[in-house]
N, C-alpha and C positions, 0 to 999 in steps of 0.2 A: 518604629524601630524594627529592623529585620533580625531575626534570631535563627540559628541553625538548629535542626532537630537532632543532629548527630554530633557527638562530642569528640570523635576520633579522627577528624580531618588533620592532615599534616599542616605544620606551621606555614610553609610557603603557600599552600593553597588558601589558607585563611588570609594571609597577607594580600594575595592577589585579588581575592574577592572584595576585601575591604577597600583596597585601592580603587577598584572599579566603581564601587558604590560612592566613594568620596568624590571621584571625578564627575560622575553623573550628577550628584547633588550640587556640586560647584557650578557646572554648566547650567543646570536648571535654575539655580538662584540668580546667576548672571543674566539669563534671559528674562526672568521675572522682574529683576530690578530695572533692566532696560525698558521693559514694557511699562512699568510703573512710572518711571521718569518721563517717558514719552507722553503718557496719559496726563500726568500732573502738569507738565509744561503747557498743555493745551487748555487747562482750566484757567479762567480769569481770576485774578487776585491771588494766585498762589505765589509763595515765596520759597523757592527751593533752598535758599541759603539757610543753614542752621536748622533745617527741618528734617526729621526722620520720618519714614513712612513704613507701615507694616503692609506687606503684600501677601495675599492669600489666593492661591489658584486652585481650581477644582477641575478634575477631568471627568470623563464619562464613567458610568458604572461598568463593571466587568462583564455584565450580561449583554451589553451592546457590542455589535461587531465593529461599527465605525466609531472612532473617538469623536467626541464633541469638541467644539472650540473652547480653549481655556478661557475662563472668566477671571479677571483680576479685580479685586476690590482693594482700593487704596484708602487708608485711613491714617490720619495723623496720630502718631504715638504721643500719648499724654502721660506725663509723669505725675501720678496722683499721690498726694500727701497721705500719710498714715491716718490722720484724722478724717480726711474726706473719704478714704477707702472704708474706714470703720462705719461712717455714716451711711455710705451706699450699701454696705453689707447689712446694716441694721434695717434700713428702709426696704431692702429686698426681702429680708426675713419677715418683716411685718406684712408685706404684700403676699408672699407665697405661703407662709405658715403663721397666720395672725394669732391663733390661739396659743401656740407654743411661745412665740416671740413676746407677745404682750403679757402672757401669763408669767414668764420668767422675769420680765421687766418689773411688773407689779410685785412679784415675790421678793426679788432682790432688794428693792427699795423698802418694802415693808419689814423685811428681816433686819435691815440696817436701822430702821426707825426703832424697832424693838430693842436692839442692842444699845442704842443711845438712851432709850427710856430706862432700861435696866441699870445702865451706868449711873444715871441720875438717881434712881431709887437706891442704888448701892451706897451712894454717899450719905444717904439719910438713914439707911437701915443696916448697912454693912453686910448685905446678902451677897452670895456668890452668883455669878452669871448663870441664868437658867437656860441651858442650851435647848432643852425640850420645848420651852416656850418660844424661842426663836424659830425652831423647826416648825412649830404649829403655825406661826404667822406666815412662814415661807410657803408651806403647802396650802394653807387656806387661800392665800393670794394667787398662787400659781394655778390652782385647780378651780377656784371660784371667782375671786375678784377680777383678775385680768380678763378671763373669758366673758364674765358678765358685763364688764364695762365695754368690752369690744362689741358685744351684741347690742348693748344699749346705745352706744354711740352710732352704730350702724342704723338703728331705728331712727335716732334723731337726725342723722344725715339724710335718711329717706324722707323724713318730714320736710326738711329744707328743700329737697328736690320736688316734692309734691306741691309745695308752695310756689316754686318757680313755674310749674306746669299750670297751676290753677290761676295764679295771679301773675300776669305777665310782667308788671313793673314793680314787683315787690323788692324792697331794698334789702341789702345784706344785713343792715341793723335790725330790721323787723324779724328776719329769719333767726338771727342770733338771739334776740330777746325771747322769741317763741321757744327756741331750743333750751335756753337757760331756765325759762319758766317751767317747762315740762320736767327738766332734770331736777329742779329744786322742789318740785311738788310730788309728782308721781314717782320719779326716780328715787328720791330719798325715802319715800314711804314704803317702797318695795325693797330697796337694797339693804338698808341698815338692819331691819329685823332679820332678814335672811342671813346677813353677815354674822350676826350674833349667834344664831342657831347653828350655822355651819362651823363657826369657830368653836362652839361648845361641843360639837360632835368630834372635831379633830382633837380638841383638848382632852376629851375623855379617852380617846384611843392612844394618843402619843404621850401625854403626861401622866394620866391616871391608869392606863393599861386596862381599861374596862369599856363596856358598851356605852354609847352616848346617853347622857342624862338630860332629857329635854326640860325637866323642871328647873334645873340650874340655869339654863339659857333663858327660860321664861322669867325667872326672877331678875336676871340681868336686864332684860327688856323693860320690865316694870321700873327698875331702879335707875337705869342709865339711858334708855332710848331717847327720851325727850331732851335730856341734856346734850346728848351727842348731836342730835339734829339741830338744836339751837346753836351749838358751838360751830358746826360746819357752815351755818349761814354767814359767819364772819369771814370765811375763807373762800368758799367755792363759787358764790355768785359772780364775784369779780374775776376769779380765776377762769371760770368757764366762759365768761364774756370774751376774754382773750383767746381761750382755747377754741371755741366754736367760730369765732370771728376771724382769727388770723392763722391758727395752726393748721397744717395739712391734716387730712383725715387720718392717715396712717400713723401719725405721730401724736395723736391726741391722748392716747393712753400713757405714753411716755411723759407728756406734759403734766397730766393729772397725777401720775405717780411721783414726779419730781416735786410738784407743789405739795403732795401729800406726805413728803418726808417728815416735816415738822408736825403735820396733822396726825401722822401715824404714831409719833411719840406720845401724843395725848391719848389717841385711841388705844394704843397698847397698854398704857397705864390704867385705862378704865376696864376694858374687856379682858385684859390679861391677868387681872388680879382675881383671886378666888374669894 
């Protein structure tokens, strides 16, 4: 858009300049449209009827003395639905800023799971909703769970690629079973103790307004860690077979977080209780 640097032009002068700009733009668009239609008509299989085209032309830089030939790129204008546009936006976010996108994904679903868990607890105990506990789960999952799972899934994806390089005819099923086995052994042994300690640190700061108390988290590990691991065996082996076998890499944290909604209701009721 062209703007004037002085604001005291006379009205006729403004009108004259604006008219010239409109005429130049109209002639330029007409020439570009003609060029686009000529180019499209030469392409096999094109259907000019009912089809709109977006034309973009580029000229030479101002530093060059001689202008270059204009280049026209013709692309079919696609009317994207809001749902598809949201999916494309989310996929782009997971690709360009994976820690932020996947952290927020995990945090939102975990916080929702805790709200549902508290509503269930409220029916039994008539307690008010604990907003600080919801905030604790949100920040734990945004700053720890989402980034951790992204890094862990990146490692498992690398394992699959190394299997392809080392064993030429390895099947997708063997790769998926290997990834699930690593996830349900090494992954659970590392993740869940860390999760309890990280939650304990955030709980101390957000809910109790004091420095983290590791002894409380250690007690939770002794009392609940084995039960948590055994309970997750009922959910995640099958879920991760689908996840690693069928779901695209960038959407695997979303899949796990979605499946974890009901799992988080259980987990919140365990580690969220003092």
